[in-house]
C-alpha positions in Angstrom: 10.2 30.6 -17.2 12.7 28.0 -18.3 12.7 24.9 -16.1 15.7 24.6 -13.8 18.6 22.6 -15.3 18.8 19.1 -13.8 22.2 18.0 -12.5 23.6 14.9 -14.1 23.6 11.8 -11.9 27.1 10.3 -11.8 26.4 7.7 -9.1 26.6 3.9 -9.3 23.2 2.3 -9.3 22.3 -1.2 -8.3 20.1 -3.1 -10.8 18.0 -6.3 -10.8 18.2 -7.7 -14.3 16.5 -11.0 -15.2 19.6 -13.2 -15.3 20.0 -16.8 -14.3 16.2 -17.3 -14.3 15.7 -14.2 -12.2 18.2 -15.3 -9.4 21.0 -12.8 -8.7 21.9 -13.9 -5.2 25.5 -15.2 -4.8 24.2 -18.2 -2.8 22.4 -19.6 -5.8 24.7 -22.0 -7.8 23.7 -21.0 -11.3 24.6 -23.8 -13.8 24.2 -22.1 -17.1 27.3 -20.9 -18.8 25.5 -17.6 -19.7 23.9 -17.0 -16.3 25.2 -13.4 -15.9 23.2 -12.0 -18.9 19.6 -11.9 -20.0 18.8 -14.6 -22.6 18.3 -13.3 -26.1 16.7 -15.6 -28.7 17.9 -15.6 -32.3 16.8 -17.4 -35.4 19.9 -18.8 -37.0 20.2 -19.8 -40.6 23.4 -21.4 -41.8 23.8 -21.5 -45.5 26.3 -24.2 -46.4 26.4 -24.9 -50.1 24.5 -25.6 -53.3 24.8 -28.2 -56.1 23.6 -28.9 -59.6 22.6 -25.3 -60.3 21.4 -24.5 -63.9 23.0 -21.9 -66.1 21.1 -18.8 -67.2 19.9 -18.3 -70.8 22.3 -15.3 -71.4 25.8 -16.7 -70.6 24.9 -20.3 -69.9 26.8 -19.9 -66.6 25.7 -19.3 -63.0 26.8 -16.6 -60.5 24.9 -17.7 -57.5 24.2 -16.1 -54.1 21.6 -16.8 -51.4 19.1 -14.2 -49.9 17.5 -15.0 -46.5 14.5 -12.8 -46.0 12.3 -12.6 -42.8 9.8 -9.8 -43.0 11.6 -6.5 -43.7 15.0 -8.0 -42.8 17.2 -9.5 -45.5 20.6 -11.1 -45.4 22.7 -11.9 -48.4 25.7 -14.2 -48.9 28.6 -13.4 -51.2 28.2 -14.4 -54.8 30.5 -16.6 -56.9 31.2 -16.1 -60.5 30.6 -19.1 -62.9 30.3 -21.7 -60.1 27.4 -24.1 -60.2 28.5 -25.8 -57.0 29.2 -22.9 -54.6 30.1 -23.2 -50.9 29.4 -20.3 -48.5 29.2 -21.6 -44.9 27.7 -18.3 -43.7 25.4 -17.8 -40.7 22.6 -15.3 -40.3 21.1 -14.3 -37.0 17.8 -12.6 -36.7 16.7 -11.2 -33.3 13.4 -12.8 -32.2 12.1 -9.5 -30.7 12.2 -7.9 -34.2 10.7 -10.8 -36.2 7.0 -10.2 -37.2 6.8 -12.6 -40.1 5.3 -16.1 -40.0 7.8 -17.8 -42.4 11.4 -17.6 -43.6 12.1 -17.2 -47.3 15.4 -18.6 -48.6 16.0 -17.6 -52.2 18.9 -18.7 -54.4 19.5 -16.1 -57.1 21.7 -15.6 -60.1 23.7 -12.3 -60.2 22.9 -11.9 -64.0 20.3 -9.1 -64.3 17.1 -10.0 -66.1 16.5 -8.2 -69.5 13.3 -6.5 -68.4 15.1 -4.9 -65.4 13.2 -7.0 -62.8 16.3 -7.7 -60.8 18.5 -10.8 -60.4 17.2 -14.0 -61.7 15.6 -16.3 -59.1 16.9 -19.9 -59.5 14.6 -21.3 -56.8 13.5 -20.7 -53.2 12.5 -22.5 -50.1 10.0 -21.4 -47.5 10.1 -22.6 -43.9 7.2 -21.9 -41.5 8.1 -20.5 -38.0 6.4 -23.3 -36.0 8.4 -25.9 -37.9 11.8 -24.5 -36.8 13.5 -26.6 -34.1 15.1 -25.1 -31.0 18.7 -25.9 -29.9 20.0 -25.4 -26.3 23.7 -25.7 -25.7 25.6 -27.8 -24.9 23.7 -29.8 -27.5 25.7 -30.5 -30.6 25.2 -28.2 -33.6 22.2 -28.9 -35.8 23.2 -30.9 -38.9 22.5 -29.1 -42.2 20.3 -30.9 -44.7 19.7 -30.8 -48.5 16.5 -29.0 -49.6 15.1 -29.1 -53.2 14.5 -25.7 -54.8 11.1 -24.7 -55.9 10.3 -22.3 -58.8 8.1 -19.2 -58.4 5.1 -21.1 -59.7 5.4 -23.8 -57.1 6.9 -26.5 -59.4 10.2 -28.2 -58.7 13.3 -26.3 -59.9 16.7 -27.7 -60.8 19.3 -27.6 -58.0 19.5 -28.2 -54.3 20.6 -26.1 -51.3 22.1 -27.3 -48.0 21.4 -25.3 -44.9 20.4 -25.5 -41.3 17.9 -23.4 -39.4 17.2 -23.3 -35.7 16.2 -21.2 -32.7 19.1 -20.4 -30.4 20.6 -17.8 -28.0 23.8 -15.8 -27.6 25.3 -18.9 -26.0 25.4 -20.5 -29.5 28.9 -20.9 -30.9 27.6 -19.4 -34.2 26.8 -16.1 -32.5 30.1 -14.4 -32.8 30.6 -15.1 -36.5 27.0 -14.6 -37.6 25.6 -11.7 -39.6 23.1 -10.0 -37.3 19.8 -8.4 -38.4 20.4 -5.3 -36.2 23.4 -4.6 -38.5 21.3 -4.9 -41.7 22.3 -1.4 -42.7 26.0 -2.4 -42.9 27.2 -4.2 -46.0 30.4 -5.4 -47.6 33.6 -5.7 -45.7 32.3 -3.4 -43.0 30.3 -6.4 -41.6 33.5 -7.8 -40.1 33.8 -4.6 -37.9 30.4 -5.5 -36.3 31.4 -8.9 -35.0 32.3 -9.9 -31.4 35.8 -11.3 -31.0 38.3 -12.5 -28.4 41.9 -11.3 -28.8 45.1 -12.5 -27.0 48.0 -10.2 -26.5 51.3 -11.3 -28.0 53.9 -12.6 -25.7 56.1 -9.7 -24.7 59.8 -9.9 -23.7 62.3 -7.5 -22.3 65.4 -7.6 -24.6 68.6 -6.7 -22.7 71.7 -5.7 -24.5 74.7 -5.3 -22.1 77.3 -3.5 -24.3 80.7 -4.1 -22.6 83.6 -3.2 -24.9 84.9 -3.2 -28.5 88.3 -4.0 -29.9 90.4 -3.2 -33.0 88.1 -0.5 -34.4 89.3 1.2 -37.5 88.6 4.9 -38.3 89.4 7.1 -41.3 89.6 10.2 -39.2 93.2 10.8 -38.2 94.7 13.2 -35.7 91.6 13.2 -33.5 90.6 11.2 -30.5 87.6 9.1 -31.4 84.3 9.6 -29.5 82.7 6.2 -29.9 79.2 5.1 -28.9 76.9 2.2 -29.8 73.5 2.7 -31.4 71.0 -0.1 -31.2 67.8 -0.2 -33.3 64.9 -2.7 -32.8 61.6 -2.2 -34.6 61.9 1.5 -35.0 63.1 2.2 -31.4 66.6 3.7 -31.3 68.7 3.7 -28.1 72.3 4.9 -27.7 75.0 4.3 -25.1 77.0 7.2 -23.7 80.3 8.1 -25.4 83.1 5.9 -24.1 85.4 7.6 -21.7 88.3 5.8 -23.4 89.2 8.1 -26.2 90.8 5.3 -28.3 89.8 2.5 -30.7 89.3 0.0 -27.8 86.4 1.7 -26.0 84.5 0.3 -23.0 80.9 1.1 -21.9 79.4 -1.7 -19.7 76.0 -0.2 -20.2 72.5 -1.8 -20.6 70.1 -1.0 -23.4 66.6 -2.5 -23.0 63.9 -3.0 -25.6 60.5 -4.7 -25.7 59.9 -7.4 -28.4 56.7 -9.4 -29.2 56.5 -13.0 -30.4 56.8 -13.9 -33.2 59.9 -11.9 -33.6 59.8 -9.8 -36.8 62.7 -7.4 -36.6 66.3 -8.2 -35.8 68.4 -6.2 -33.4 70.9 -3.9 -35.4 73.9 -2.6 -33.5 76.1 0.1 -35.0 79.3 1.5 -33.6 79.6 5.1 -34.4 82.4 7.7 -34.1 80.7 11.0 -33.2 82.1 13.7 -35.5 79.5 16.4 -35.1 76.0 16.7 -33.4 74.3 15.2 -36.5 77.2 13.5 -38.2 78.8 10.2 -37.3 81.2 7.7 -38.9 80.2 4.1 -39.0 82.9 1.8 -37.5 81.1 -1.5 -37.7 77.7 -3.1 -37.8 76.1 -6.2 -36.3 72.7 -7.7 -37.0 71.4 -10.1 -34.4 68.1 -12.1 -34.8 66.2 -12.2 -31.5 65.9 -16.0 -31.9 69.6 -16.3 -31.1 69.3 -14.5 -27.8 69.6 -16.5 -24.6 66.3 -16.7 -22.6 67.0 -15.7 -19.0 64.6 -16.2 -16.1 67.2 -16.6 -13.3 69.0 -13.7 -11.5 72.4 -14.8 -12.8 73.5 -13.0 -15.9 74.2 -14.7 -19.2 77.7 -15.1 -20.4 79.4 -12.4 -22.4 80.3 -13.2 -26.0 82.5 -11.6 -28.7 81.0 -10.9 -32.1 82.8 -9.9 -35.3 81.5 -6.6 -36.8 80.6 -6.1 -40.4 82.7 -3.2 -41.6 81.4 -3.2 -45.2 78.9 -0.5 -44.1 81.8 1.8 -43.1 82.4 5.1 -45.0 85.5 3.8 -46.7 86.0 0.4 -48.4 89.6 0.5 -47.3 88.5 -1.5 -44.3 88.9 -4.6 -46.4 92.7 -4.3 -46.0 92.4 -4.8 -42.2 93.9 -8.1 -41.1 91.9 -8.4 -37.9 88.2 -7.9 -37.8 86.7 -5.4 -35.3 84.9 -7.1 -32.4 82.2 -6.2 -29.9 81.8 -7.9 -26.5 78.3 -7.9 -25.1 75.6 -9.9 -23.4 72.4 -10.5 -25.4 69.4 -12.0 -23.6 65.6 -12.2 -23.4 64.7 -11.5 -19.8 61.7 -13.6 -19.1 61.8 -13.2 -15.3 60.3 -9.7 -15.5 56.7 -8.7 -16.0 56.4 -6.5 -19.0 54.3 -3.5 -18.1 51.7 -2.5 -20.7 49.3 -0.8 -18.2 49.7 1.7 -15.5 51.0 0.1 -12.3 48.2 1.6 -10.2 45.5 -0.4 -12.0 47.3 -3.2 -13.8 45.4 -6.4 -14.7 48.4 -8.7 -14.6 51.7 -9.1 -12.7 52.9 -12.4 -14.1 56.4 -12.9 -15.6 56.9 -13.6 -19.3 58.2 -17.1 -18.7 55.2 -19.4 -18.1 57.3 -21.6 -15.7 57.2 -18.7 -13.2 53.5 -18.2 -13.3 51.6 -18.8 -10.0 48.6 -21.1 -9.9 45.1 -19.9 -10.6 43.1 -18.9 -7.6 39.7 -18.4 -9.2 37.6 -17.3 -12.2 36.3 -13.8 -13.1 33.1 -13.7 -15.1 31.8 -10.5 -16.7 28.3 -10.1 -18.2 28.0 -7.1 -20.5 24.2 -6.6 -20.4 23.3 -3.3 -22.1 23.9 0.4 -22.3 21.4 3.1 -21.6 21.0 6.7 -22.6 24.0 7.0 -24.9 24.5 10.4 -26.5 24.6 10.7 -30.3 28.2 10.5 -31.4 27.9 11.3 -35.1 25.4 12.5 -37.7 23.8 10.3 -40.3 21.1 11.4 -42.8 20.6 14.6 -40.8 20.1 12.9 -37.4 22.3 11.8 -34.6 23.2 8.2 -34.2 25.5 5.9 -32.2 27.0 2.5 -33.1 28.3 1.3 -29.8 30.5 -1.6 -28.9 32.5 -2.6 -25.7 36.1 -3.8 -25.2 37.2 -5.3 -22.0 40.8 -6.4 -21.0 42.0 -8.5 -18.1 45.5 -10.0 -18.2 46.5 -10.9 -21.8 42.9 -11.5 -23.0 40.9 -8.8 -24.7 37.2 -9.2 -25.6 35.1 -7.2 -28.0 31.3 -7.2 -28.2 29.4 -7.0 -31.4 28.5 -3.5 -32.6 24.8 -2.6 -32.1 24.0 -0.3 -35.0 22.0 2.9 -34.6 20.8 2.5 -31.0 21.1 4.8 -27.9 20.1 1.8 -25.7 22.0 -1.1 -27.1 21.6 -4.6 -25.7 24.7 -6.8 -25.8 24.1 -9.6 -23.3 27.5 -11.2 -23.8 29.4 -13.0 -21.1 33.1 -13.6 -20.9 35.4 -15.5 -18.5 39.0 -15.0 -17.3 41.3 -17.0 -15.1 42.5 -15.1 -12.1 46.1 -15.4 -10.7 46.1 -12.4 -8.4 43.1 -10.7 -6.7 44.9 -7.3 -6.4 44.3 -6.6 -10.1 41.8 -4.5 -12.1 39.6 -5.3 -15.1 39.0 -2.4 -17.5 36.1 -1.9 -19.9 35.7 0.8 -22.4 32.8 1.8 -24.7 33.4 3.2 -28.2 31.4 4.4 -31.1 32.2 2.4 -34.3 33.1 4.8 -37.1 34.2 2.1 -39.6 30.8 0.8 -40.7 30.6 3.1 -43.6 33.1 4.5 -46.1 35.3 7.4 -45.1 35.0 6.6 -41.4 37.4 8.3 -39.0 38.8 7.2 -35.7 36.4 5.4 -33.3 35.1 7.8 -30.7 35.5 7.1 -27.0 32.3 7.1 -24.9 33.4 6.0 -21.4 35.5 3.7 -19.2 34.9 1.5 -16.2 37.4 -0.1 -13.9 36.7 -2.8 -11.3 39.2 -4.0 -8.7 38.9 -7.6 -7.9 40.0 -7.3 -4.3 36.9 -5.1 -3.6 34.6 -8.0 -4.7 33.2 -10.6 -2.4 33.7 -14.1 -3.7 30.8 -16.0 -5.2 28.6 -13.0 -5.2 27.0 -11.5 -8.3 27.3 -7.7 -8.6 24.7 -6.2 -10.9 25.2 -2.4 -11.3 24.7 0.4 -13.8 28.0 2.3 -14.1 28.1 5.9 -15.4 30.1 6.4 -18.5 32.0 9.6 -17.8 34.0 11.5 -20.4 36.3 14.4 -19.6 36.3 16.9 -22.4 37.9 20.3 -22.9 34.5 21.8 -22.1 34.1 19.9 -18.9 33.0 16.6 -17.5 30.0 15.0 -19.2 27.9 11.9 -18.7 27.8 9.9 -22.0 25.3 7.3 -20.7 25.3 4.2 -18.5 26.6 0.6 -19.0 24.9 -2.3 -17.1 27.3 -5.0 -16.0 27.1 -8.2 -14.0 30.4 -9.4 -12.3 31.2 -12.5 -10.3 34.5 -13.5 -8.8 34.6 -17.2 -8.0 37.3 -18.6 -5.7 38.5 -22.1 -6.2 40.6 -22.3 -3.0 40.1 -19.7 -0.3 43.4 -20.6 1.4 45.3 -20.0 -1.8 43.5 -16.7 -2.2 44.6 -15.5 1.3 48.1 -16.7 0.6 48.5 -14.4 -2.4 48.3 -11.4 0.0 51.6 -12.6 1.5 53.4 -13.0 -1.8 55.4 -10.3 -3.6 53.3 -8.4 -6.1 55.9 -8.6 -8.9 58.2 -11.4 -10.0 61.5 -11.9 -8.1 63.6 -10.3 -10.8 62.0 -6.9 -10.1 63.5 -7.0 -6.6 66.9 -8.6 -7.3 67.7 -6.5 -10.4 65.2 -3.6 -10.2 64.4 -1.4 -13.1 64.4 2.4 -12.7 61.2 4.4 -13.0 62.5 5.9 -16.2 63.2 2.5 -17.6 59.7 1.2 -16.7 58.0 4.2 -18.3 60.1 4.0 -21.5 59.5 0.2 -21.8 55.8 0.6 -21.2 55.7 3.1 -24.0 57.3 0.5 -26.3 55.0 -2.3 -25.2 51.8 -0.2 -25.8 53.1 0.7 -29.2 53.8 -3.0 -30.0 50.3 -4.1 -28.8 48.6 -1.4 -30.8 50.4 -2.5 -34.0 49.7 -6.2 -33.4 46.1 -5.9 -32.4 45.3 -3.6 -35.3 46.4 -6.4 -37.7 43.7 -8.7 -36.4 40.3 -9.2 -38.1 38.3 -7.3 -37.1 41.1 -4.9 -36.0 41.3 -3.6 -32.5 42.3 -0.1 -33.4 45.1 2.0 -32.0 42.7 4.6 -30.3 40.9 1.8 -28.5 44.1 0.1 -27.2 45.7 3.4 -26.1 42.6 4.5 -24.3 42.2 1.2 -22.5 45.9 1.1 -21.5 45.8 4.8 -20.3 48.5 6.0 -22.7 49.4 9.5 -21.8 48.2 9.3 -18.2 51.7 10.5 -17.0 51.2 13.9 -18.8 50.9 17.2 -16.9 47.5 17.8 -15.5 46.8 20.5 -12.9 43.4 18.9 -12.2 45.1 15.5 -11.4 47.6 17.3 -9.2 44.8 18.9 -7.2 43.1 15.5 -6.9 46.3 13.9 -5.5 46.7 16.8 -3.0 43.0 16.2 -2.0 43.8 12.5 -1.4 46.7 13.4 0.9 44.5 15.8 2.8 41.8 13.1 3.1 44.4 10.8 4.7 45.7 13.6 7.0 42.2 14.4 8.2 42.3 11.4 10.5 45.6 12.5 12.1 44.3 16.1 12.5 41.0 14.8 14.1 43.1 12.7 16.5 45.2 15.8 17.4 42.1 17.9 17.9 40.7 15.3 20.2 43.9 15.2 22.2 44.1 19.0 22.3 40.6 19.2 23.8 41.6 16.7 26.4 44.7 18.5 27.4 42.8 21.8 27.6 40.1 20.2 29.9 37.2 20.9 27.6 35.6 17.8 29.2 37.1 17.4 32.7 35.6 13.9 33.2 37.2 12.7 29.9 40.5 14.3 30.7 40.7 12.7 34.1 39.7 9.3 32.6 42.5 9.6 30.0 45.0 10.6 32.6 44.1 7.6 34.8 44.5 5.3 31.8 47.8 6.9 31.1 49.0 6.2 34.6 47.8 2.6 34.3 49.8 2.2 31.1 53.0 3.6 32.8 52.9 1.1 35.6 51.9 -1.8 33.4 53.9 -1.2 30.2 53.4 -4.7 29.0 49.8 -3.8 28.2 50.7 -1.1 25.7 51.0 -3.2 22.5 48.1 -5.6 23.3 45.9 -2.6 24.1 46.8 -0.8 20.8 46.1 -4.0 18.8 42.8 -4.5 20.6 41.7 -1.0 19.9 42.6 -1.5 16.2 40.6 -4.7 16.2 37.6 -3.2 17.7 37.7 -0.2 15.4 37.8 -2.5 12.4 34.9 -4.6 13.7 32.9 -1.4 14.2 33.6 -0.3 10.6 32.4 -3.6 9.3 28.8 -2.4 9.6 29.6 0.6 7.4 31.7 -1.3 4.8 31.3 -0.5 1.1 28.6 -2.7 -0.4 29.3 -1.8 -4.0 32.4 -1.8 -6.1 34.1 1.5 -6.6 33.6 3.5 -9.8 34.8 6.7 -11.4 34.4 9.5 -8.9 34.2 13.0 -10.5 34.5 14.7 -7.1 37.7 12.8 -6.2 39.0 13.6 -9.7 38.2 17.3 -9.3 36.5 17.0 -12.7 33.3 19.0 -11.7 35.2 22.0 -10.2 38.1 22.3 -12.7 38.4 25.6 -14.6 38.0 25.3 -18.4 41.5 26.8 -18.9 43.0 23.9 -16.9 41.1 21.3 -19.0 42.2 23.1 -22.2 45.8 22.8 -21.0 45.3 19.1 -20.0 44.1 18.2 -23.5 46.8 20.2 -25.3 49.3 18.3 -27.4 53.0 17.9 -26.7 54.6 20.1 -28.0 51.8 22.6 -27.4 49.6 23.7 -30.2 49.0 27.1 -28.5 51.0 30.2 -28.8 51.2 33.8 -27.8 49.3 35.1 -24.7 47.9 31.7 -23.8 51.4 30.1 -23.5 52.6 33.2 -21.6 49.7 32.9 -19.1 50.4 29.2 -18.6 54.1 29.8 -18.1 53.5 32.6 -15.6 51.1 30.4 -13.7 53.7 27.6 -13.6 56.3 30.1 -12.4 53.9 31.1 -9.6 53.2 27.5 -8.6 56.9 26.7 -8.8 57.7 29.7 -6.6 55.4 28.3 -3.9 56.9 24.9 -4.1 60.4 26.4 -3.8 59.3 28.3 -0.7 57.9 25.0 0.8 61.2 23.2 0.1 63.1 26.1 1.5 61.1 26.1 4.7 61.7 22.3 5.1 65.4 22.8 4.5 65.4 25.6 7.1 63.9 23.3 9.8 66.4 20.5 9.0 69.4 22.9 9.1 68.2 24.2 12.6 68.4 20.6 13.8 71.9 20.2 12.3 73.1 23.5 13.9 72.4 22.2 17.4 75.8 20.5 17.3 77.6 22.5 14.6 78.8 25.4 16.8 77.5 27.8 14.2 75.9 29.7 17.1 78.4 29.0 20.0 76.0 30.1 22.8 73.1 28.0 21.5 75.2 24.9 21.0 76.6 25.4 24.6 73.2 25.7 26.1 72.0 22.6 24.2 75.0 20.6 25.3 74.5 21.6 29.0 70.8 20.7 28.7 71.8 17.2 27.3 74.2 16.7 30.2 71.7 17.7 32.9 68.9 15.7 31.3 71.1 12.6 31.1 71.9 12.9 34.9 68.2 13.5 35.8 66.9 10.6 33.6 69.6 8.3 35.1 68.7 9.2 38.6 64.9 9.2 38.3 63.0 6.0 37.5 61.4 6.0 34.0 57.9 5.6 35.4 58.2 8.7 37.5 59.7 10.7 34.6 56.8 9.6 32.3 54.3 10.4 35.0 55.6 13.9 35.5 55.8 14.5 31.7 52.2 13.4 31.2 51.0 15.5 34.1 52.8 18.5 32.7 51.3 18.1 29.2 47.8 17.6 30.5 47.9 20.3 33.2 44.9 22.5 33.8 44.5 25.7 31.6 44.9 27.9 34.6 48.5 26.8 34.8 49.2 27.5 31.1 50.4 30.6 29.4 49.4 31.6 25.8 53.0 32.2 24.5 55.2 29.6 22.7 57.0 27.1 24.9 60.7 27.4 25.8 61.9 24.6 23.5 60.0 26.2 20.6 61.5 29.6 21.2 65.0 28.1 21.4 64.5 26.1 18.2 63.3 29.1 16.2 66.4 31.1 17.1 68.9 28.6 15.8 70.8 29.7 12.7 70.3 28.4 9.2 72.1 28.7 5.9 69.3 30.6 4.2 71.2 33.9 4.9 74.0 32.6 2.7 71.8 32.3 -0.4 71.9 34.9 -3.2 
């Protein structure tokens, strides 16, 4: 019999890595700058330059390069053509755990091939024994390179000298990020750049506001027709248009805002074109204006910038006869860079930054976030190489405007990164996001990098000055279902510099002031966020090594607003989870009023009577109950940071058809019966939603009909009830009235009847407008 299939474990696991000398307690004040990762030792070799190299016998020139060899590992510098005094300044890093040799061989070779086919000609070499290599511990200064004389193969002195430095170090060495690593020995050429760890900074993003007010003295060649004039604005490939002016003349008015996102340094100008709409796809150009963004006013106060008149260039019009016009056409508008807003590039639910664009509006730092990316475990093969599965994993983390990328560990399902990064924290209610990708650009004809998984950590859920070491599951949602791609081991610490300032941030507005004085609509925020993610993808993909578009979009959750039935069910489940507490309270009260436990019912009624005669105790009692409840929950507080929950996400119970629809493109790539079935299902769901909305409207119309005299008898009865109730409430003391009401609600079951109460019967008989619907 086949063994039973084991369920995948998607839980968060606490780990105990050997970091900071084995201490992981938050009470220990670890002093090392790399105290959140396990120390990895590397043998560094920095090849600086060579001099006085001899020419070969064939061309009497020298095409030198250096080969560093330790056992089976070999690193090679670039070669220079016809240069006897080359300068490389390249660093090689060999992991100590993979070194089995007792010496390091540094050979300087000539690229000219020997006649007998024995390979490149060896100019000279230098051998360094392992025990003679010094050890460097940061923050010591870098080891100074020295000149070494070359030796020939027979042990005699050769012509030429080589300058290099060699030392034992760790990943804390500043040469680590730019070094060639031995675990990437299979990668060669320009692909080596794609293996290195780097830190990126997002460009400074601005909201560009163009308030188009009016135009004057426009000239058109179309006679005997009222012009339909609008303004088209273009910035960096993004096109926005105003509505057609209601003034059907050549002096149109709009007073409409067009908003773009621009990144420093500003590359593209703003191009405004006034068009006369002739047909759906045909327009007449009435004028053109090109505005460099450097001329825009920078605005960070609520007051608007002043409006200005600009002369339009009519040379782009359809007829050159515009040159005979005595007065130039003009456009009045406000043109500003709004630096008082925060430019959204992430989803607002898990954003890592809420600061305004202008640095003058930034709050002070409240602490430091440190992230140690230790290792990954159990990664699945992501591609095939030489007939076997392989994975070349790297990590990218983003917080605020700082992105970090680890080095790529080649051909490993359990890669060890052990890299540590630091961010300044301005707001604790932010989220750091980390993604893991498979590098597909280490060899020619590589495709897009493949996503492996994602981790989010909210800073407000972390205790200050405590080190969290956990193994997070890497979960991927695929059209075939949810799948665990492996685990990533992280160490996180949030250090607070001033606890009072940390508490004060909870009382401050989440967004800059401009978002509340001149708020943006939800549609504007989503449209501008789409522009900003597009800009970030373009700018970061031009870095070296590039942070590719698929990585940026996955980390920024581009497309998270798309239709997903699974996500809709998850949100309904969240609402039900919140309402369970209210339902539980109602069930508890219903048991009391039905005398399921007579002693408890009598005790609650006595407490109710006490509250009636001492009303000043109501608010303090409620607050005291809340306080005690919170104190009792402290024992059961979450000890670990939250992680991706497949049950909350409804990922483990979603039907494959729903996942196939979620991963479908827009517009859909399906056709025929599949689209028909989806449409019918949406119609069915829409019908239920329409019924719910109709039921809600019915109840609200019944309330409205109490005074509308739509049913004269019902309205008369309600008015008489209001009059009698007003007299009774006026005559009776409030305490007696409340006491009687409480006794009536909590009366014994023998005095109850199992039919709906009189007010409920009366309310259900009230008329609504549903009978007037077609």
